[in-house]
C-alpha positions as CSV (number, residue, x, y, z in Angstrom):
1,M,-6.6,11.2,-17.9
2,E,-5.9,14.6,-19.3
3,G,-3.1,15.0,-21.7
4,K,-0.5,16.5,-19.4
5,E,-1.8,15.4,-16.0
6,P,-1.0,12.2,-14.2
7,S,-3.9,9.7,-13.8
8,R,-6.2,10.5,-10.9
9,T,-7.1,6.9,-10.7
10,A,-3.5,5.9,-10.3
11,R,-3.1,8.3,-7.3
12,T,-6.3,6.9,-5.7
13,V,-5.3,3.3,-6.1
14,A,-1.9,3.9,-4.7
15,G,-3.6,5.5,-1.7
16,H,-5.7,2.3,-1.2
17,R,-2.5,0.2,-1.2
18,A,-0.9,2.5,1.2
19,A,-3.9,2.6,3.6
20,H,-4.1,-1.2,3.5
21,Q,-0.7,-1.4,5.2
22,I,-2.2,0.3,8.3
23,A,-5.9,0.0,8.2
24,D,-5.9,-3.8,7.4
25,K,-2.4,-4.5,8.8
26,A,-1.3,-5.6,5.3
27,F,-2.9,-9.0,5.9
28,V,-3.4,-9.5,2.1
29,F,-0.6,-7.6,0.4
30,Q,2.6,-6.4,2.1
31,D,4.3,-3.5,0.5
32,P,7.0,-1.6,2.4
33,Y,7.1,1.2,-0.3
34,A,3.3,1.8,-0.6
35,R,3.3,4.6,1.9
36,L,6.8,6.0,1.1
37,I,6.0,6.7,-2.6
38,L,3.0,8.9,-1.8
39,D,3.3,12.6,-0.9
40,D,2.0,13.8,2.5
41,E,-1.3,15.1,1.1
42,A,-2.2,12.0,-0.8
43,L,-1.2,9.8,2.2
44,A,-3.5,11.9,4.5
45,E,-6.4,11.6,2.0
46,A,-5.9,7.9,1.8
47,D,-5.8,7.4,5.6
48,T,-8.9,9.6,6.0
49,R,-10.7,7.6,3.3
50,A,-9.8,4.4,5.1
51,L,-11.9,5.5,8.1
52,D,-15.0,5.1,6.0
53,P,-16.2,1.5,6.3
54,S,-17.8,1.6,2.8
55,A,-14.3,2.0,1.4
56,R,-13.0,-1.3,2.8
57,T,-14.4,-3.6,0.1
58,F,-12.7,-1.8,-2.8
59,R,-9.5,-1.3,-0.8
60,L,-9.3,-5.1,-0.2
61,F,-9.9,-5.8,-3.8
62,I,-7.0,-3.5,-4.7
63,A,-4.8,-5.4,-2.2
64,A,-6.0,-8.8,-3.5
65,R,-5.3,-8.0,-7.2
66,S,-1.7,-6.9,-6.3
67,R,-1.2,-10.0,-4.3
68,F,-2.6,-12.2,-7.1
69,A,-0.1,-10.5,-9.5
70,D,2.7,-11.2,-7.1
71,D,1.6,-14.9,-6.8
72,C,1.5,-15.3,-10.5
73,L,4.9,-13.7,-10.9
74,A,6.4,-16.1,-8.4
75,A,5.1,-19.0,-10.3
76,E,6.2,-17.6,-13.7
77,V,9.7,-16.9,-12.4
78,E,9.9,-20.5,-11.2
79,R,9.0,-21.5,-14.7
80,G,11.9,-19.5,-16.1
81,V,10.4,-16.1,-16.9
82,R,12.9,-13.3,-16.6
83,Q,11.0,-10.3,-18.0
84,V,8.1,-8.5,-16.4
85,V,6.2,-5.7,-18.1
86,V,3.9,-3.6,-15.9
87,L,1.4,-1.8,-18.1
88,G,-0.3,1.3,-16.9
89,A,2.0,1.1,-13.9
90,G,1.0,4.3,-12.0
91,L,2.7,4.2,-8.6
92,D,3.2,0.4,-8.7
93,T,6.3,-0.6,-6.6
94,L,7.4,-3.9,-8.1
95,G,10.5,-2.2,-9.5
96,L,11.3,-1.3,-5.8
97,R,10.2,-4.6,-4.3
98,N,11.5,-7.0,-7.0
99,P,12.5,-10.1,-5.0
100,Y,13.9,-11.8,-8.1
101,R,16.5,-9.2,-9.0
102,D,19.4,-11.6,-8.2
103,L,17.9,-14.1,-10.6
104,G,18.1,-11.6,-13.4
105,V,14.4,-10.7,-13.6
106,S,14.0,-7.3,-15.4
107,V,11.0,-5.0,-14.8
108,F,9.8,-2.7,-17.6
109,E,7.2,-0.1,-16.7
110,V,4.9,1.2,-19.4
111,D,2.8,4.2,-18.8
112,H,1.7,7.5,-20.3
113,P,4.6,10.0,-20.3
114,A,2.7,12.4,-17.9
115,T,2.0,9.8,-15.3
116,Q,5.5,8.3,-15.6
117,A,7.1,11.8,-15.2
118,W,5.0,12.2,-12.0
119,K,6.2,8.9,-10.7
120,R,9.8,9.7,-11.3
121,E,9.3,12.9,-9.4
122,R,7.8,11.0,-6.5
123,L,10.6,8.5,-6.4
124,S,13.2,11.3,-6.4
125,A,11.3,13.2,-3.6
126,A,11.1,10.1,-1.5
127,G,14.7,9.2,-2.1
128,L,13.8,5.8,-3.6
129,A,15.8,4.1,-6.3
130,A,13.8,1.8,-8.6
131,D,15.7,-1.0,-10.4
132,L,13.6,-0.9,-13.6
133,T,13.4,0.4,-17.2
134,F,10.9,3.2,-17.8
135,V,9.0,2.9,-21.1
136,P,6.9,6.0,-21.7
137,V,4.3,5.4,-24.3
138,D,1.6,7.6,-25.7
139,F,-0.7,4.9,-27.0
140,E,-2.5,7.3,-29.4
141,R,0.8,8.1,-31.2
142,E,3.3,5.4,-30.4
143,D,3.7,1.6,-31.0
144,L,4.1,-0.4,-27.8
145,S,6.2,-3.2,-29.4
146,E,8.6,-0.6,-30.9
147,R,9.0,1.3,-27.6
148,L,9.6,-1.9,-25.6
149,A,12.1,-3.2,-28.2
150,A,14.0,0.1,-28.1
151,E,14.4,-0.3,-24.3
152,G,15.8,-3.8,-24.6
153,F,12.7,-6.0,-24.2
154,R,12.8,-9.3,-26.0
155,H,9.5,-10.3,-27.5
156,D,11.0,-13.7,-28.4
157,K,11.7,-14.5,-24.8
158,P,9.2,-15.5,-22.1
159,A,7.6,-12.6,-20.2
160,L,4.8,-11.8,-17.8
161,Y,2.6,-8.7,-18.4
162,I,0.9,-7.2,-15.4
163,W,-2.0,-4.9,-16.3
164,L,-4.0,-3.8,-13.3
165,G,-6.7,-1.1,-13.1
166,V,-6.6,-0.3,-16.8
167,V,-8.9,-2.5,-18.9
168,P,-12.3,-0.8,-18.0
169,Y,-11.0,2.6,-19.1
170,L,-10.0,1.5,-22.6
171,E,-11.9,0.9,-25.8
172,R,-12.7,-2.8,-26.4
173,E,-10.6,-3.0,-29.5
174,T,-7.6,-1.5,-27.7
175,V,-8.0,-4.2,-24.9
176,F,-8.0,-7.1,-27.4
177,S,-5.3,-5.5,-29.6
178,L,-3.0,-5.5,-26.5
179,L,-4.0,-9.1,-25.6
180,R,-3.2,-10.2,-29.2
181,F,0.2,-8.5,-28.9
182,V,0.9,-10.3,-25.7
183,A,-0.2,-13.7,-27.1
184,S,2.1,-13.2,-30.1
185,G,5.2,-13.4,-27.9
186,T,7.1,-16.5,-26.8
187,G,5.9,-18.2,-23.6
188,T,4.0,-15.1,-22.4
189,G,1.4,-14.7,-19.7
190,V,-0.7,-11.8,-18.6
191,V,-2.4,-10.7,-15.4
192,F,-5.3,-8.2,-15.6
193,D,-8.5,-7.3,-13.8
194,Y,-11.8,-6.4,-15.4
195,S,-15.4,-5.6,-14.4
196,E,-18.6,-7.3,-15.6
197,P,-21.5,-5.6,-17.4
198,L,-23.9,-4.2,-14.8
199,E,-26.7,-6.3,-16.0
200,N,-24.8,-9.4,-14.7
201,Y,-25.1,-8.1,-11.1
202,A,-27.8,-9.3,-8.7
203,P,-30.3,-6.5,-8.2
204,E,-29.2,-5.9,-4.6
205,R,-25.6,-5.2,-5.7
206,R,-26.3,-3.4,-8.9
207,A,-27.0,-0.1,-7.3
208,R,-23.5,0.0,-5.7
209,A,-21.9,-0.9,-9.0
210,E,-23.8,1.8,-10.7
211,A,-22.8,4.4,-8.1
212,M,-19.1,3.4,-8.5
213,K,-19.4,3.7,-12.3
214,A,-20.9,7.2,-11.9
215,K,-18.2,8.2,-9.5
216,V,-15.3,7.3,-11.8
217,A,-17.1,9.0,-14.7
218,A,-17.4,12.2,-12.7
219,S,-13.7,12.1,-12.1
220,G,-13.0,12.2,-15.8
221,E,-12.0,8.5,-16.2
222,P,-15.2,6.6,-17.1
223,W,-15.6,2.9,-17.5
224,I,-15.7,2.1,-21.2
225,T,-15.2,-1.7,-21.5
226,L,-17.0,-4.2,-19.3
227,L,-16.5,-7.9,-20.1
228,D,-18.6,-11.0,-19.6
229,P,-16.5,-13.8,-18.1
230,A,-17.8,-16.6,-20.3
231,E,-17.4,-14.5,-23.5
232,L,-14.0,-13.4,-22.4
233,S,-12.8,-16.9,-21.9
234,V,-13.8,-17.8,-25.4
235,E,-12.0,-14.8,-26.8
236,L,-8.8,-15.4,-24.8
237,T,-8.7,-19.0,-26.0
238,A,-9.2,-17.9,-29.6
239,T,-6.4,-15.4,-29.1
240,G,-3.9,-18.1,-28.2
241,F,-4.1,-18.5,-24.4
242,Q,-4.3,-22.1,-23.4
243,Y,-4.5,-21.7,-19.7
244,I,-6.9,-19.3,-18.0
245,E,-7.5,-18.7,-14.2
246,D,-10.3,-16.3,-13.6
247,L,-11.3,-15.3,-10.0
248,G,-14.5,-13.5,-9.4
249,P,-15.6,-12.0,-6.1
250,S,-16.2,-15.3,-4.3
251,G,-13.0,-16.8,-5.7
252,I,-11.0,-13.9,-4.5
253,A,-12.7,-14.0,-1.1
254,A,-12.0,-17.8,-0.8
255,R,-8.3,-17.5,-1.7
256,Y,-7.3,-14.3,0.1
257,F,-9.9,-13.7,2.8
258,G,-10.7,-17.2,4.1
259,A,-14.3,-17.2,2.9
260,A,-16.1,-20.4,1.9
261,P,-16.1,-20.9,-1.9
262,Q,-19.4,-20.1,-3.6
263,S,-20.8,-20.5,-7.0
264,G,-23.8,-19.6,-9.0
265,K,-25.7,-16.3,-9.5
266,G,-24.9,-13.3,-7.4
267,D,-21.1,-13.5,-8.0
268,A,-20.9,-10.8,-10.6
269,G,-18.3,-8.1,-9.9
270,P,-14.6,-7.3,-10.4
271,H,-12.4,-10.1,-11.5
272,I,-8.7,-10.9,-11.5
273,L,-7.4,-13.1,-14.3
274,F,-4.2,-14.9,-15.3
275,A,-3.8,-16.3,-18.8
276,R,-0.8,-17.7,-20.6
277,Q,0.0,-19.6,-23.7
278,I,1.3,-22.8,-22.2
279,P,-0.9,-24.8,-19.7
280,P,0.7,-26.0,-16.5
281,V,2.6,-29.3,-16.6
């Protein structure tokens, strides 16, 4: 992302969520605001892209990771969590959709100031009022914990961090620094997605992954950090997370698309993961 421009990736991902509502009849992830928050041009681009059958797999992954985050949030609210931090929020609509508002669940959205200003413009243009706290953070110059605290976030209270579509674009140390910060809180959990190293892919699937990597690099937002699932599990445990649920491609397909569970080689690809300090009772 360029210094004063909103994230291109955030715009594209929002388009996939919007197209999912029509092209797939929202059978995985229902979001009444996904199309309202986009401008006409972006919406038209998204709907045109959805006509390409090759776009369906990635679009459904975007829908599944949003649904997974919603499912984790529901469970955490049941456990007593009342703070949600959406990191790298882009055009995420949780602040609009928040079904737990009456329970006192607060949503904090963290993003680069340029992307966040763009989102606020889109909300205003669409006549949408989001019940959330905006936390603009330039990670190169500002401290996340200080910015959150300044906006009323309590690090000593349970929270769920939702961090979608961001990890591959960050340096490895930045990723684990953020995870250490999350783990240092009280009763915290985190949902994020990540991609595996290309050498983990079966040969017949590697070419498509390499093409995707080249495409995002050409757009100016290259993949930087790819993570091996086994190594990541060890590092998360060492960081302080006692419970980890990690869904790879077959796990996602089994849970959200009705596919038969699979295991073994050939399952490399994008993952969605939930980790928290306290294991389930």
